[in-house]
C-alpha positions in Angstrom: -17.3 -83.6 115.4 -15.4 -83.0 118.7 -18.0 -80.8 120.3 -21.2 -78.9 119.7 -22.9 -75.6 120.4 -26.5 -74.6 120.8 -27.7 -71.6 118.7 -29.2 -68.8 120.7 -31.6 -66.1 119.5 -30.1 -63.9 116.8 -27.0 -65.9 116.2 -25.5 -66.3 112.7 -22.9 -68.7 111.5 -20.4 -65.8 111.5 -21.1 -65.2 115.2 -20.5 -68.8 116.0 -17.4 -69.1 113.8 -15.9 -66.1 115.7 -16.8 -67.3 119.2 -16.0 -71.0 118.7 -13.0 -70.8 116.3 -11.7 -67.3 116.8 -12.0 -66.4 113.1 -14.9 -65.4 110.8 -13.1 -67.2 107.9 -14.1 -70.5 109.7 -17.7 -69.8 108.7 -17.1 -71.8 105.5 -15.9 -74.9 107.2 -18.6 -74.6 110.0 -21.3 -74.4 107.3 -19.9 -77.3 105.4 -19.5 -79.5 108.5 -23.1 -78.9 109.4 -24.6 -79.2 105.9 -25.6 -75.5 105.7 -25.0 -72.5 103.5 -23.2 -69.6 105.1 -26.4 -67.5 104.6 -28.8 -70.0 106.2 -30.8 -68.6 109.1 -30.3 -70.5 112.3 -33.0 -71.4 114.8 -32.6 -70.9 118.5 -32.0 -74.4 120.0 -30.4 -75.7 116.8 -27.3 -77.8 117.6 -24.2 -77.3 115.5 -21.2 -79.7 115.5 -17.8 -78.2 116.1 -14.3 -79.5 115.2 -12.0 -78.3 117.9 -9.0 -79.0 115.7 -10.0 -76.1 113.6 -9.6 -73.3 116.2 -7.7 -70.6 114.4 -7.2 -68.1 117.3 -7.4 -69.8 120.7 -6.8 -66.5 122.5 -10.1 -65.1 121.0 -12.0 -68.3 121.9 -10.6 -68.1 125.4 -11.6 -64.4 125.6 -15.3 -65.1 124.8 -15.4 -68.3 127.0 -14.0 -66.6 130.1 -16.6 -63.9 129.8 -19.4 -66.3 128.9 -20.0 -63.8 126.1 -22.4 -64.6 123.3 -22.3 -62.9 119.9 -25.7 -62.3 118.4 -25.4 -59.9 115.5 -28.4 -61.4 113.7 -30.7 -59.6 116.2 -29.3 -56.2 115.6 -31.5 -53.6 113.9 -30.6 -52.7 110.4 -28.4 -49.6 110.0 -28.3 -46.9 107.4 -30.7 -44.3 106.3 -34.5 -44.8 106.7 -36.1 -45.7 103.4 -38.0 -42.9 101.7 -41.6 -43.8 101.1 -43.5 -42.5 98.2 -40.5 -41.4 96.1 -40.9 -42.2 92.5 -38.2 -40.1 90.8 -34.8 -39.4 92.2 -34.2 -36.4 89.9 -33.7 -33.6 92.4 -33.4 -31.0 89.6 -37.0 -31.2 88.2 -39.0 -30.7 91.5 -42.1 -32.2 89.8 -45.0 -32.5 92.3 -45.8 -35.9 90.8 -42.5 -37.3 92.2 -44.3 -38.1 95.4 -47.6 -39.9 96.1 
């Protein structure tokens, strides 16, 4: 490895691949180089090795570096509709009072 990076709170391998290599497709090589699966959770303070010869889009790497910008999508709240609690039957046509607890 040519360099390394220290994981911060909420970072994923995708975040690091984008920031350090300029391409999310680099996540596969980043994971392989560090003996990880692409879905592995990272721990703050964990050190990951980087291969500087694998930079795909130097202009993106430079963009993030100049701004000292970290990408931490793992700490974002989930999006989408709130889960419905107590729903047993999704049949909207029967309106049975036993559908809900």
